[in-house]
C-alpha positions in Angstrom: -76.0 -40.6 56.2 -76.5 -36.8 56.6 -75.4 -35.4 59.8 -78.2 -34.3 61.9 -77.2 -31.5 64.3 -77.9 -31.9 68.0 -80.3 -28.5 67.7 -82.3 -30.3 65.0 -82.7 -33.5 67.1 -83.8 -31.3 69.9 -86.2 -29.4 67.5 -87.8 -32.7 66.1 -88.1 -34.3 69.5 -90.0 -31.4 71.1 -92.7 -31.6 68.6 -94.8 -33.7 70.6 -94.2 -31.5 73.7 -95.1 -28.2 71.6 -98.1 -29.9 69.8 -96.1 -30.2 67.1 -85.3 -6.3 61.3 -84.8 -7.1 58.6 -83.7 -7.2 56.8 -80.5 -7.8 58.7 -79.9 -11.3 56.3 -78.9 -9.7 52.9 -78.3 -12.2 49.5 -74.8 -11.8 49.0 -74.0 -12.1 45.0 -73.4 -16.0 44.3 -71.1 -17.6 41.8 -72.4 -21.0 40.1 -71.9 -23.7 42.3 -70.4 -25.8 39.7 -67.9 -23.1 38.8 -69.4 -23.2 35.4 -70.6 -20.5 33.1 -73.4 -22.2 30.9 -74.1 -21.3 27.2 -77.7 -20.0 26.9 -79.7 -21.3 23.9 -81.4 -18.9 21.5 -84.8 -19.0 20.4 -86.0 -18.9 16.8 -87.8 -15.5 17.4 -87.8 -13.3 15.0 -88.1 -10.2 17.5 -85.0 -10.2 19.6 -85.1 -8.9 22.8 -82.2 -7.5 24.2 -79.4 -10.0 25.5 -80.1 -9.4 29.2 -83.7 -9.7 29.2 -83.4 -13.0 27.1 -81.1 -14.5 29.3 -83.4 -14.0 32.3 -86.3 -15.3 30.6 -84.1 -18.4 29.5 -83.2 -18.8 33.4 -86.7 -18.6 34.5 -88.0 -21.4 32.2 -85.2 -24.1 33.3 -85.5 -26.4 35.9 -84.5 -24.8 39.3 -81.2 -25.9 39.7 -80.4 -25.2 36.1 -82.3 -21.9 36.1 -80.3 -20.8 39.1 -76.8 -21.8 37.3 -78.0 -19.6 34.1 -79.0 -17.0 36.6 -75.5 -16.8 38.1 -73.9 -16.7 34.8 -75.7 -13.2 34.2 -73.7 -10.2 34.9 -73.5 -9.0 38.4 -75.7 -6.9 39.9 -79.0 -6.0 41.4 -81.2 -7.7 38.8 -79.2 -11.0 39.0 -79.4 -10.8 42.7 -83.3 -10.1 42.4 -83.8 -13.0 40.0 -81.9 -15.3 42.5 -84.1 -14.5 44.8 -87.1 -15.1 42.7 -85.9 -18.5 41.8 -85.1 -19.8 45.2 -88.0 -18.4 46.5 -90.3 -20.1 44.3 -88.5 -23.4 44.6 -89.0 -23.2 47.9 -92.8 -22.9 48.1 -92.7 -26.1 45.6 -89.8 -28.0 47.0 -87.9 -26.6 50.2 -86.2 -29.5 50.9 -84.6 -30.0 47.3 -83.9 -26.1 47.3 -81.9 -26.5 50.5 -80.0 -29.7 49.4 -78.8 -27.6 46.5 -78.0 -24.8 48.5 -75.8 -27.1 50.5 -73.8 -27.8 47.6 -72.7 -24.1 47.3 -69.1 -24.1 48.2 -68.8 -20.3 49.2 -70.0 -20.1 52.9 -71.3 -16.5 52.3 -73.3 -17.6 49.5 -74.4 -20.6 51.2 -75.7 -18.7 54.2 -77.4 -16.1 51.9 -79.3 -18.8 49.7 -80.4 -20.8 52.9 -81.7 -17.5 54.5 -83.6 -16.8 51.3 -85.5 -20.4 51.2 -86.0 -20.5 54.8 -87.8 -17.0 54.9 -90.0 -18.0 51.8 -90.8 -20.7 53.6 -91.6 -19.0 56.9 -94.1 -16.9 55.4 -96.3 -19.5 55.6 -95.0 -21.8 58.6 -92.2 -20.4 60.4 -92.0 -23.4 62.6 -91.2 -25.8 59.7 -88.6 -23.0 58.7 -86.9 -23.2 62.0 -86.6 -26.9 61.7 -85.2 -26.7 58.1 -82.7 -24.4 59.0 -81.7 -26.6 61.7 -81.9 -29.7 59.8 -79.4 -28.3 57.1 -76.9 -26.7 59.6 -77.6 -23.4 60.1 -76.8 -23.3 63.7 -73.2 -24.5 62.9 -72.7 -22.6 59.8 -73.1 -18.9 60.8 -76.7 -18.8 60.6 -77.7 -17.5 64.2 -79.3 -14.4 63.0 -81.3 -16.4 60.8 -82.6 -18.7 62.9 -83.3 -15.5 65.5 -85.2 -13.9 62.6 -87.2 -17.1 62.2 -88.0 -17.6 65.7 -89.1 -14.2 66.0 -91.7 -14.9 62.9 -92.7 -18.1 64.7 -93.5 -16.1 67.8 -95.7 -13.8 66.4 -97.8 -16.6 65.1 -97.7 -19.1 67.7 -95.9 -17.4 70.8 -96.5 -20.2 73.2 -94.9 -23.1 71.3 -92.0 -20.7 70.3 -91.5 -20.0 73.6 -91.4 -23.5 74.8 -89.1 -24.5 72.2 -86.6 -21.6 73.0 -86.4 -22.2 76.7 -85.8 -26.2 75.9 -82.5 -25.0 74.2 -79.3 -25.3 76.3 -78.2 -22.6 78.8 -76.3 -20.2 77.3 -75.9 -17.3 75.3 -77.7 -19.1 72.4 -80.8 -19.6 74.1 -80.8 -16.1 75.7 -80.7 -14.5 72.3 -83.6 -16.5 71.0 -85.6 -15.6 74.6 -84.2 -11.9 74.0 -85.9 -12.1 70.3 -89.0 -13.6 71.7 -89.8 -11.0 74.3 -89.4 -8.3 71.7 -92.2 -9.8 69.8 -94.1 -10.8 72.9 -93.7 -7.2 74.5 -96.4 -5.6 71.9 -99.0 -7.9 73.0 -98.3 -9.2 76.6 -95.3 -6.9 78.0 -95.9 -8.4 81.2 -95.4 -12.2 80.2 -92.5 -10.7 77.9 -90.8 -9.0 81.5 -91.0 -12.3 82.9 -89.1 -13.8 80.2 -86.2 -11.3 79.9 -86.0 -11.9 84.1 -84.5 -15.0 83.4 -81.8 -14.2 81.2 -78.3 -14.0 82.4 -77.4 -10.5 83.7 -75.2 -8.4 81.3 -75.5 -6.7 78.2 -78.2 -8.7 76.5 -80.2 -8.9 79.2 -80.1 -5.0 79.6 -81.1 -4.7 76.0 -83.8 -7.1 76.0 -85.1 -5.4 79.3 -85.2 -1.6 77.4 -86.9 -3.2 74.6 -89.7 -4.8 76.5 -89.8 -1.7 79.1 -90.5 0.6 75.8 -93.6 -1.3 74.8 -94.8 -1.7 78.0 -94.5 1.7 79.0 -96.4 2.8 75.7 -99.6 0.4 76.8 -99.1 0.9 80.5 -96.9 3.8 82.2 -97.8 2.8 85.5 -97.1 -0.8 85.6 -94.0 -0.2 83.4 -92.7 2.3 86.3 -93.8 -0.2 88.8 -91.8 -2.6 87.4 -88.6 -0.5 86.6 -88.4 0.7 90.3 -87.9 -3.1 91.2 -85.0 -3.5 89.3 -81.9 -4.4 91.5 -79.4 -3.0 89.5 -79.1 0.6 89.9 -77.6 1.6 86.2 -80.2 -0.6 84.7 -83.1 1.0 87.0 -81.9 4.7 86.3 -81.7 4.1 82.7 -85.5 2.6 82.7 -86.6 5.5 85.0 -84.9 7.7 82.1 -86.7 6.1 79.3 -90.0 6.2 81.0 -89.8 9.9 81.6 -88.9 10.1 78.2 -91.7 8.4 76.6 -93.9 10.5 79.0 -92.7 13.5 77.9 -93.3 12.7 74.3 -96.6 11.4 74.7 -97.8 15.1 76.6 -96.1 16.8 73.8 -98.0 14.9 71.1 -101.6 15.2 73.0 -100.6 19.2 73.5 -100.4 19.1 69.6 -103.8 17.6 68.7 
């Protein structure tokens, strides 16, 4: 029986309670998961396309797993990487579970993480909440998938802020939950900086909280400088308060300069 990570159990169990940039996850160059280079059959076409193009066409025409193996047999480079992303994304739309099961067979950890990211991000375009559940079900939280989960949670917050916030708050206390809340607050600050400010105030004091506070403050100052200033002046930690006041002052100067140039 496949082991279900504790976080996925919490995610699934929380469904009833829930009524239910970036680029920072790049695709690594993969090797075929079975370690073999597959021979490619030739068609009987009289017009012979250039070899690289013919092999790409053959890869696309095969079933998903065979197509990916054939794609991996192409020469390394951006064209192969793009084809792998295309195949994984297409498979994710048709059958994300099957795609992730195949991804789990990849032995190279970096390749596995990148492939999982491609699949989950494709799912997230339509249903980020489901993408989070799939990532957890396939051990992203225990296989270096923290950045992926943070990205997916941010996408979830853009579509369903209330449920994303509730889920993040249900996670065990610690850096994991604080990172999720910080990412969510960055998204929320664009539409409701006051609510985002309340979120970051509950984070553990330290560098992560400071950066989350500054991200929220920036958005708040753009929307309502007076309210942002009032919030900043109430900070108990002097270094953070001074930094926040400087940020607000700089934004005011930039705004005044922009208005003067009009």
